N, C-alpha and C positions, 0 to 999 in steps of 0.2 A: 398580081393575084387577081383572078376573076371574081367578080362580085356574085353573090347569090341572087337568084331570081326572086324579086320581091313580089309578094302578093299585093293586090290593090286593096290595102287595108282601109275600110270605111271609117269615118270619124266615130269615135266612141261616144255613145249616147250619154248625156249628162243625167244619169239616173241616181237618185238617192235611195239608199237602203231603208225601206219602211218596215221596221220590226213589228209594227202593229199588224201587218199582213199575215204574220205567222201565228197570231193568237187564235186558238180554237180549243174546243172541248172534244175529246175523242173517247169513244167507248172502248174499254179494254177489259180483260178478264184477270181475276186472281184464281190460281189453282194451288193445290197442296201437294207437296212431295214428301214422301216418308224419309225421316232422318235415318242415317245408318249407312251400311255399305253400298246400298243401291242408289243413294242420293246423287252421287257424281254422274253415274251412268244415265239416270233418268233426266237429270238437269241438262246434260249434253243433247239428249234427244229433244228436249223442250226448246232448245235453241232454234230449231226449225220453225218455231212459231213466235220468234222474237218480234217485238214491236218495231224494231229498226230505228228507234229514237235514241238520242243521247241524254245523258245526265238525268235520267228519271230517278225518282226516289226509290231506295231499296226497301223491300219488305224485310223487316227484322222480326216480324211477328211469328212466334211459334204457337201453334194451337193443337188441341187434341180433338181428333175427329170423332164421329159417332161410335166408332168401334174401340175407342180408347187409344188410338195410335197417334203418336206425336208427329206432327208434320210442320213443314215450313212453307209459308205462302210465297209464290213466285208470280211474276207478272208476264202475261202473254198478250198477243194481239187479239183483236176481235175475230171470232170464228163463227161462221154461219152454217157450216157443213156438219150435219149430225154424224157423218162417218168419221170425221176427225175426233169428235168427242168420244166415239167408241174406241178409237185407237188409243187415246189418252187413258181411258179406263183400263184398257188391256195392259197398260204400262204401270198400273196401280197408282195413277194420279187421281187425287181427290178433285173432282170437277163439280161445277154448279149442278144442282138437281134439275133445274129447268132453265138452261141457258137462253133458249128462244124467248121465254117469258120475261127473263131479265132484260133482254134487249128491247122487247116491246114496251116494257114499263119505262125504261129510260128514254126511249124515243117519244113516248106520249107525255113525258114529264121533263121538258127541256131544261128545267132548273135543278133537277135532282142530280146529286152526285153519286148516291148509292140507291140500290133497290130497297124496298120496304123491309124485307125480312133479314137484311144484312147489316149488323151493327158496325160502326166504324172503330178503327183501332186508335189507341191513344198515341198521338204524335206531337212533337214540338216544332216541326218544320212548316206548319201551316197547311199541309196536304190532308185531305180527307180520303182515307183509304180503308178498304174493307178489312175485317178481322177474320173472315173465312171465305171460302170460294164463292164468287159471284161476279156479275158484271158491275162495272162502275165507270164514272166519267173522270177523265184526267185532264186538267188544264195544261195546255202546251204553250210555250213561248219560243222565241227565236233560238234561245240557248239549247233547247231540246232537240233541234233538228241537226242531223248529220249533213255533210256537204251535199250529197246527191239529192236529198229531199228538199233542202233549202233552195237549191237551184231550180227545182221543179216549181216551187212557189212563185219565184220572181220572173222566170223566163216564159215566153209564149207557150201555150199548151200544145200547139202543133209543131213545136221545135223538137228536133231529135235530141235526146238526152246528152248532156255534156259529161263525157266519161274519159278515161284514159289519160291520166296525168302521171308523171313520175316525180319522185322526190330525189333530189340531188343535194344532200346535206340540208341546208336551210332554204334551198331553192325548190319551188314547185314549178314544174315545167308542163304546160298544156300545149296540145296541138288542136286548136279550136277549128271547127268547120266554119265555112263562110257565113252561115246563118247566125252563128253565135258571136261573130266578131264585133258587131255594134255594142254588144253587152259585155265586152271583155273587162272593162273597168269594174263593173258590178260583180262579175264572176270572180275577179281577182280579190275584191274586198271580202266576199263571203269565204273564199278559200283561205284568206289570211286569218279570218275569225275562227274557222273550223279546223285548221291544221296547226296544232299547238307549236310545233318546232319550226314552222315556216316563217321567214321574215321577208322573202322575196318571191313574187309570183310573176312568171313570164309566159309569153306565148311565142311560138316560132313565127317570125315575120318574113322568113325567106327560106326557100328550099335548100337542103344541104347539097349544094353543087359547087361550092367554093373549092379552091385548091387544097384547103386544109380541113375539109369536112365540117366546118363551122357554119353557123347560121346567125342572121341578124335577130337579136332578141327584142321583143316588144314588152316593156315593163307594164304589167297589168295592175299591180298593187305592191306596196311595201317599199323596202329599201333598194336602191340601185347598187346592190352589193353582190357581185357574182363570184367573189373569191370564197370558195366553199371547201368543205372536207367530206369525204365519203369513206366509210369502212367497208371493205369487201375481202373475203377470203383471208382474213388474218392480217391484212395490211391497211394502212390509212393513206388515202390519196388526197392531196391538196392541189387545187387548180382553179383557174378562172373559167367558169362555165361559159362565158361569152366568147372565149378565145380558143378553146380546145374542144375536141370531141369526147363525149362521155355518154354511155348508154347504160343506165342502171338495170335495164332488162337483160343484159348479157352476163350478169353475175354467175348464173348457173353454167353457162357455156364456158366462161373463164375457168370455173372450178373443174369442169370436165377435162379440159385440156391439161390443166395443171396436174391433176391426178393421173392422167394417162402418162405424161412424161415422168412424173415422180415414180410411177410403177416401173417404167423402163430403167430408170436410174438405179432403183433399189433391187430389182429382181433379175436383171439380165447380167451377162458376163462382161458387158461393156465397162471399161475403166473410166469412161467419161461420156457425158452427153453435152452436145453443143446445140444451142437453140438460136436460130436466126429469127428475130422478131422484126419483120420488115416494116410494119406500120404499127409501132408500139404504143403510140399515144402517150399517156402519162404513166403507163406501166402496169395495167391490170393483169397481163400475162407475165411480163418480165420480172417484176419484183418478187412475187411468190416463187417463181422458178429459180431465181438467183439464190434463194434460201436452201435449195435442195443440194445435198452433198454431191460433189463430183459433177455439178452442172454449171456450165459456162453459158451465159446469155449475152448475145450481141443484139442490143436493142436500138432501133432506128426510128426516127420520125422526121418528116420534112418540115413540119410546122415548128418554127423557132420557139413558140410559146409551149408547145407540147414537150419539146426537147428540154426547155428550162425546167418545167415542172417534173419531167421524168427524172432529171438529175436531183432535183430537190427531194422527190419522193424516195429515191434511193437512200439519200442521207437520212431522211426522217424515219425510215423503216429499218435502219441498221441499228442494232443494239448488241449488248454483250451476249445475249442468248442467241440472237440471229444476226451475226455480223454480215454485212454485205460489202465486199471489197472489190477492187478492180480485178481480182482473180475470179470473181463470180459474175460480174456484169460490166459491160462496156457500152457506153451510150454514143450514138452518132446522130448527126443532123444532116441527112443526105436525102436526095431523091431515091425512091425505091430501087430503080434500076442501077443507079450509081452505087448504092449500098451493096447490091448483089454482086456487081462487077468488081468493086474495089475492096470490099471487106469479106463477103461470103466466099467468093471463088478462091482467094488465097488460103483461107482456113481449110476449105474443103480439099483443095489440091494437096496441101501440105500433109493431109491425113491419109492420103491414098496408100501409103506404105504400112498403115496400121489398120487392123481389123477390129480394134477395141473401142472405137468411137462411134456413137450413134448420133445422127444429125436430124434435127427437126427444123422445119421452116414454117413459121406462122405468118399468114398473109390476111390480116383482118382489115380489108378495105373492100367491102362487098360490091360497091359500084364499079370498081376498076381492077381488083386484084388479079383476076384471071389474065388480063392483058399483059401484066408484068411478067408472066411466065415466058414471054417471047425472048427475054434476056438469056435464057438457057440455050438458045440457038448458038450463042457465042462459044459454047463448049462443044468441041468436036474432036474426035480422035479415034483410036483403035481399041482401047482397053476398057473393058467393063469395070465399074467401080461399085463400091457399096452405095446403097441408095440414100437419098434424102427423103425423110418422112414429111410430106407436104400436107399442111392443113390450110386450105385456101377457101375463103368465104366469098359467096356470091349471092346476088338476088336473082330470082327466077320469076318472071311475070307470066303466069299461066294463061294460055289461050283457050282453055277448056270452058265451054259454056254449059253443056248438058251434063257432063260427068266431072264432078269436083270431088270424087272420092279420094281418100288418101293414096290408094294404089295408083289411080290415074295420075294424080299430081306428082307422085314419086317417080313414075315412069317418064313423065314429061321432063321433070327436073334432071333426071339422069341423062336423058338424050341431049338436053340443052347443054349440060355441063360437059359431056363428052365432046360435043361439037366445038365448043369454045376452047377447051383445053387443047384439043388436037390442033386447032387452028393456031393457037398461041405458040405451041411447042414445035409446030411444023412436022407433025407425025400423022400417020394414018390411024384409023380407029382400031385396026388389028394390033396396034402397039399397046392396047389397054387390056389388062387382065384383072379379074376380081380375085384371082388366086395370089398367094404370096410369092410365087415364082412363075416365070414365063420361060419355058424350055426353048432352046434353039433360037433365041432372038438376040442378034448381035448389036442391033442399033439401040438408040434411045427408046426406052419403053417404060411403061407404068405397071406396077403390080399392086395388089391389095386395094383395088379401086372400090370406093364407096362414096355415095352422095347422101349425106345425113341432114334431115330436116332440123333446123335450129329454132325458128320462130316465124310467126306470121307478122308481116309488117304493114299490109294493106290488103283490101279485097283482091284476091287472085295474085297476090305478090308475096312470096315467101323468101326467107333467108335460109341458105343451105351452107354446109361445110363440105367441100370436096376433099376427100382423104385419099391419098395414094402415095406409094413409094416411087420416087423418080430415080431411074437407073440411067446414068449418063455415060457416054463413051468419051473419055478424055485421056490425053497422054499423061504418063507419070511425070510429075513436076519435081524439079530440083529445088523449087522455092522452099525456103525454110519456113516452118510454122511461126507466125507472129508470136512474139513473147507476150506472156500475160504479166503485165506490169501492175 
């Protein structure tokens, strides 16, 4: 197995978290919202002016305004723009009479918590808060800061903000940029404090270029426990995050494909649907698909750890309500090309005499999947067959510098995908059609061509799903269809 390309990780700085650095007094505002049917709607609009802090005391004070209307006090951030106050008044929000004067008073009286004209509310938690709309000072501690704001306090001011982590069960996974690497232990400690369900914080210490799409993890903080569980699309997946590939950002894409195949299984005249999941991982496509009636899934992954957890997840997700048996899913531990030759081809050929089976092939290995299409060159013959619905994922690194519009990027992605697919299959570009049928074409050809954007992965680098129906010319096979045991 080839090793990942390690980054030159600098030593982590021996920095101690100084919680005193977070103590400060901040000017905020209290405003009043009318109780009743409009309360929820106005409260949602006020969220645009949220303080962004955590664990602030809640205003429980109900008061009666000058017109005799009962209102509830709510806390918002400091506002210096008079136009915003006008917008809030138009929402029937009770705002301070003179917000600018309130701010001026507090700034000229650094020890004051409230403005002179605003009495405090009776509280037992030690906070001094207003009893009507006005500006006031709020004491803030480390516990009040969310993760992003806390990191801004401790990291150099000229450093790009640390963003973009994913939660994988109890594991928080960061992809830190080089400038942030010396601070990774401190970042990990704060993440551990601010993310309630997290016990392990890691950073990617090597690029995902190993044979099994895994990477070397760098423990930033917490327990060295990578055995985790994730719930997605009605299933629970258990796996060792350090040994298998999992991307929490693909949950929506998994759902899209599952629903597409489910729709085919439930609404077409097909008596069965067979899904070949060439790079199945721990089963995010395969397991939900195996629950669909009349759907057989052949799931494969080369990584022995992925294969182990795939089998375990099949067992864990099988229940009386949703039984998953060998008639619904079969798991394999093969190289992708070997899986297609040894498993896919026999199933596909055996069904040539039947028009009642729909075939899907999922190829979720974006860095290499297109290259695996070359295995279809092994199928040659005289007779057209029913197609295989291919869903092949790829990365496209855009070369556009001046035009990065969606249309320009989509056009470039389509051209790049066409070139790579044609090269892998050994066909000319005229073998591709965006229509569902291609008239008078006897050789291997593609219909229903579409290149769909999935997600952005890096500047000028996007992930796409290449969708097409692959029509192959193969001889009728006498091979009996493998038994579903």
